[in-house]
C-alpha positions as CSV (number, residue, x, y, z in Angstrom):
1,X,46.4,20.5,18.1
2,X,47.2,22.8,15.2
3,X,44.6,24.9,13.4
4,X,46.5,24.9,10.1
5,X,44.7,23.4,7.1
6,X,45.5,19.9,5.7
7,X,47.6,19.7,2.5
8,X,45.3,19.9,-0.6
9,X,47.7,17.6,-2.6
10,X,48.3,14.7,-0.1
11,X,45.9,15.5,2.8
12,X,48.7,15.4,5.3
13,X,48.1,17.1,8.6
14,X,51.7,18.3,8.8
15,X,51.6,21.7,7.3
16,X,53.3,24.9,8.4
17,X,53.3,28.6,7.6
18,X,56.0,30.2,5.5
19,X,55.3,33.9,4.9
20,X,52.1,34.2,2.8
21,X,52.1,30.5,2.0
22,X,51.3,27.2,3.7
23,X,53.8,24.4,3.1
24,X,53.3,20.6,3.5
25,X,56.1,18.9,5.4
26,X,55.5,15.6,3.7
27,X,55.2,16.4,0.0
28,X,56.5,20.0,-0.1
29,X,53.4,21.3,-1.8
30,X,52.9,25.1,-1.3
31,X,49.6,26.9,-1.5
32,X,48.6,30.5,-0.6
33,X,47.0,31.4,2.7
34,X,44.4,33.5,1.1
35,X,42.8,30.7,-0.9
36,X,42.6,28.5,2.2
37,X,41.1,31.2,4.3
38,X,38.5,32.1,1.6
39,X,37.3,28.5,1.4
40,X,38.0,28.3,-2.3
41,X,40.4,25.4,-1.9
42,X,39.3,22.2,-3.6
43,X,42.6,20.7,-4.8
44,X,42.6,22.6,-8.1
45,X,43.8,26.1,-8.9
46,X,41.5,28.7,-7.4
47,X,38.9,29.8,-9.9
48,X,39.9,27.4,-12.7
49,X,37.0,25.6,-14.3
50,X,37.8,22.5,-16.3
51,X,35.8,22.6,-19.6
52,X,35.2,20.1,-22.3
53,X,35.5,20.8,-26.1
54,X,31.9,22.3,-26.1
55,X,32.6,24.6,-23.1
56,X,30.6,22.5,-20.5
57,X,32.1,22.5,-17.0
58,X,33.5,19.2,-16.0
59,X,33.5,17.8,-12.4
60,X,35.0,14.8,-10.7
61,X,33.0,11.6,-11.4
62,X,31.5,12.8,-14.7
63,X,31.2,10.6,-17.8
64,X,32.7,11.9,-21.0
65,X,33.0,10.7,-24.7
66,X,36.2,11.0,-26.8
67,X,35.6,13.2,-29.8
68,X,38.8,12.4,-31.8
69,X,41.0,9.3,-32.4
70,X,43.8,9.5,-29.9
71,X,47.0,7.5,-30.3
72,X,48.4,6.1,-27.0
73,X,51.9,7.2,-26.6
74,X,54.4,4.4,-26.5
75,X,52.1,1.7,-28.0
76,X,50.2,0.9,-31.1
77,X,46.8,1.3,-29.3
78,X,44.3,3.9,-30.4
79,X,41.4,5.4,-28.3
80,X,38.6,5.5,-30.9
81,X,36.1,8.3,-31.4
82,X,33.0,7.7,-29.3
83,X,34.7,5.8,-26.6
84,X,32.8,6.5,-23.3
85,X,34.9,7.2,-20.2
86,X,33.2,7.0,-16.8
87,X,34.1,8.4,-13.5
88,X,36.9,10.9,-14.5
89,X,39.1,12.6,-12.0
90,X,40.3,16.2,-12.7
91,X,43.9,17.1,-12.0
92,X,46.1,20.1,-12.6
93,X,48.5,20.0,-15.4
94,X,48.7,19.7,-19.2
95,X,46.6,16.5,-19.3
96,X,43.8,17.4,-16.9
97,X,41.8,14.2,-16.8
98,X,42.8,11.0,-15.1
99,X,40.7,8.0,-16.1
100,X,40.6,4.3,-16.8
101,X,39.6,3.2,-20.3
102,X,38.4,-0.4,-20.8
103,X,40.9,-2.4,-22.8
104,X,43.6,0.2,-22.4
105,X,44.0,1.0,-18.7
106,X,44.9,4.1,-16.8
107,X,45.3,7.2,-18.9
108,X,45.6,11.0,-18.8
109,X,43.5,12.9,-21.3
110,X,43.2,16.6,-22.3
111,X,39.7,18.0,-21.7
112,X,39.8,19.6,-25.2
113,X,39.4,16.1,-26.7
114,X,36.3,15.0,-24.8
115,X,32.7,16.1,-24.5
116,X,30.4,15.7,-21.4
117,X,27.9,12.9,-21.8
């Protein structure tokens, strides 16, 4: 059995070494060996903290409140100020919160437009 770490993106057991990187054979995700060996690997960029509009650190499963009216791209719907969003999931990218909003459905939000509640 291999002692290589599982892929942080898809949790696949099929990873291999390529120079100073590990590579997933299934999804082609690459991550540095040093982060995996230091135990800093949590599925997000090493050392990056996700913060809300007030500077509070966000974590998976937190509840947040929307602080600005947000237009939903591609529809006439609007997420109103004060909308509470429960059980968020943090992801890397431009929009760093995956969530489900009642009446609208699955969405991605920017952490700059929410506050921790």
